[in-house]
N, C-alpha and C positions, 0 to 999 in steps of 0.2 A: 073195648075188648073185655070179654067176660073173664071170670076168674080162671076158668079152664084154659082159655086162649093164652093168658099171660104165663101160665105154668108151662104150656107147650113151647112158648118162645124161649123161655129160660133153659129148657132142656136142650133145644137145638143149638143155642149159643155155647153151652158147655161142651157139646159134641164137637162143634167146629174148633174150639180152643184146643181140645185134646188131639185133634188131627193136625194142628199147625206144627211145622218142623222147628226144633229147638236150635238156637244159634248161640255158641259158646265163645267167650272172648279169649283171644290168644294170650298166653302169658307174656309178660314183658321180659325180654332177655337181660340177663345180668351182664355187667361190663366184662370184657374179655379177661382183664387182670384179676377179676374176683371170682371167676367161675370155679376154679379149682382151689381156692383158698380154704385152709382148714378152719373149722368152726372153733372159735376160742371162747371158752366160758370164763369170765373174769372171776378171780377168787373172791370169797366173801370178805376177807380182810387181809390185804396184801401189805406186808411190812416194807418200808422204804429201803432201797438198796444202800449198803454202807458207803459212805463217801470215800473216794480214793485215799484221802489223807489218813483214814483210819487203818488202811492196810499197810502203811509204811510210816516210818518216823519222819518228823518234820516239825515246822512251827505252826502256830495257830493261823486260822484263815485270815484273821485281822491282826496284823502285828501290833503289839501294845507299845505304849510310850514307856520306855525303861529309864528315861533320863532321871527320874526321881527315886529309882531303886538304889539304896545305899549299900556300900560294901559292909560286910559283917566286921565287927570289932573283935579281934582275937582275944580269947580269954581261956583261962585254965578250965578244962572240963574233964570229968571222969571218963574212962574208956567206955564205949558203948557195950552193952551186954551182948549184942549180936554183931557179927561182921569182923571180929578180930581173931577168929580162929586161925592158928598157924601151926603147920603149913596147911594150905588148901589147894585143891586141884580143879582147874577149869579147862575144858577142851584138851585134856591130856597133858597140860602143863601145870607144874606145881610152883606155888609162890609162897614165900616166907614173909609174914608181916613184920615190919620193923618194930622194935621195942620202943622207939622214940622217933619223932620227926626231926629232932634237933640235928642240924648240920646237913639236912637233905637238900641237894641241888641237882637239877637235871635239865637237859635240853632235849627236845624231841617234838613229836607231832601232838597237837591237841585236836580233839574232835568235840562233838556236842550231841546231846540227846534231848528230845522234846515231847511232842504230844503222845507218842506211843507209850511212854512210861509215866506220863503225868498222872499223879494220884496213886501210883503203885508204890509198894513198900520198897525202900532201898535196902541195902545189905545191913544197915544198922537199925532197920525196922522203922525208920522215919518215912513218912509219905514223901515221895519225890514231888517237888514243886518247881516247875520249870520257870516260874517267875521270881525265884529267889537266887541268890548268889552262892551256888553250891557246885560241887564237882565230885567225880568218882576217880579213885586211884587204886592201883592194884596192891600196893604194899604199905602205904602210910597208915598208921593207926587211926581208927575212927573214934571220935572226930579229930581232925587236924585243920590247921589254917595255913594256907600257902599264898604266896604272891605269884601271879601268872603274868608274864610279860610277852606280848606278841612281838617277836623279833622282826616281823615284816613291817610293822607300823609304829612300834615303840609304845603302844598302849599297854597299860598295866593296871591290875586290880587285885583285890584280895577275895578269895573264895573259901568257903568252909567245906572240907572234904567229909562226906558222910555216906559214901557209896563205893562199891567195888567196880573196877573196870578202868579203861576199856580193854577188851581182850583181843584187839586186832594188832597184828605185828607192826611195830614201829611207833605205836601211839602210847603216850605216857600219861595222859589225863583226859577225862571226858567232862566237858563243861556243861552247866545248865544252859538252857536256851537264852536266858537273860544275860548270863555272863558272856556267852558267845557273841551276842549282839554288841555288848559294850566293848569287847576286844576286837570286833571286826572279823570274827572267825565264821559267822553263820553263812556268809555269802559263798565262800569257797568250800565250806564243810570241814576243812582242816587247815592248820597253820603251824609254822615252827614257833615254839614258845620256849621260854625259860621258866622253870618252876622252882621256887625257893620256899622252904619251910619257914614259918614265922614263930617266934617265941616272945610272948608278951607284947606283940604288936610290932616287932622289929625283926629283920632277917638276922640269922646267926652269922654275922659278918666275920667273926673271928675264927670260925671253925672251918678248917681246910682239909681235915683228915677224917676218914671214916673210923668206926670203932674197930678195936682189935678183935679178931675172931675168937670165939670161945674155944677153950682147950679141954680135952677129955681128961678125966682124973688119971693121974699117973703118967701122962704123956709129956713129951718134951715141948719146947716152944713150937707153936704152929708156924709152918712155912708160909711166907707171904704168897698170896695167890689172888688172881682176879676172879671175882664171882659175878653173877648177875647183879646189875645195879639195883634191882629191886630187893636183893637179899640184905639182911642185916650183917652178914658175915663177909667182911672185906678186910684188906690189910690197911696198915697205917701209912702205906706208901702214898705220896701226894699224887693227885690226879692232875693231868695236864690236857691242854687243847692243842691240836695241830692246825696251824693256819696254812692253807694251801695257796691262797691267793687273796688279793685285796684290790678292789675296784671302786672308782667313783660312779661308774655306770652299773646300776642294779641288774640290768639285763645280762651283762657280761658275767656277773657273779652267779646269776641263776643258771646260765649255760654251763659254767664250770661245776656247779652243784649237780646238775643232771648228768654231766659226763662222769663224775666220780661215782654217782649212784649206779650208773650203767656198768661200772667196773665191780659191782657187788660190794661196795663200801657202805658200811652202816654209819648212822649218827652224823651224817653230813648236813650242815645247815648254813644259812647266810645270816650273819650277825651285823646289824646296822649300828654304826657308831658315829659320833661326831668328833672330828679331830681338827683342832684349830679353826673351828667354824665351818668345816666342810664335812659333808656326809660321806662316810666310807662304808662300803659293803665288803665284809671279810668272810671268805669261805672257810669254814672250820669243820673239824672232825673231833668228836669227843663228847664228854671227858673220858680219858683213858688213864690207866695206871702206867707207871714208867716202863716196865718191860714190854707191855703191849704197844706202847707208843713208839718205842725204838724199832720194834718189828714192823710197824705200819709205816714209819718213816722210810725204812729200807725198801719196802714194797712200793711206796709212792715214787721213790727215786728210780726204781726199775721201770715204772710206768711212764717216766719222763717228767715228773714233777719234782724238779731239783731244788726249788726255793721254798722248802717247807720250814716253817718257823714253829718251834715248840714253846708254848707259853703256859704258865700256871693257870689253873682254872679260876 
């Protein structure tokens, strides 16, 4: 074929290709569940969501071995520069800080605090360390040393009070996470305890009376009166405990405790004691001053609890 013939053939081929119908591929259908899904553009740098534990108080994710953590040794310390202002007000209630911890004894509920406050400053401006044996109290001078006894299992230990709280009704002391584990309080969250101030490493066993209330200049003797147990202003009247029942079965004692609390009675607790080799669970109320105790005894008798025993604290 000549040069002109080849050129003519190429032109004819091009014309035939242009006239050929075009066939388009049909698009592949998306799955039915994804057809209307919104398009999501991932962020450039997404921060991880906070763990639930960071949103509320609790213990660490991996519980530590606290068996080797030793109790603090009570010693004489100067008052902290911060945290001893008196009076002070929290949640609408005013508290008076005691001038001394000597003679302080109280029974009530203990609670504890952990990761939410770990590393934060306490009221005394010391960093809170949940792995140390410390506690918070509403009215004891900072720092103070107290012995805390869990009345439900007889465990006892010494803690150093360096913070304020707890400010929940009915609670008298807030334990560090480690102290709560050692006392067996961490599982339930709260427990009935006895708190005793220490002086030179030993409880003030001989002190049974609170300090006399201060008198204003030119006034006569102050009349005895019951005040908030957190206040330093109380009478010299002895404090007593009311024993409403005594049981060898702890469940029976707890039932009576709940029944009394249902009657709007405060400071009810179960005290576990050993008598002649047998464990006895005593349901008690207090401590109370004499006049208040007499009124409460009369009320209990009207409620049908005739066998109330009055005993010194």
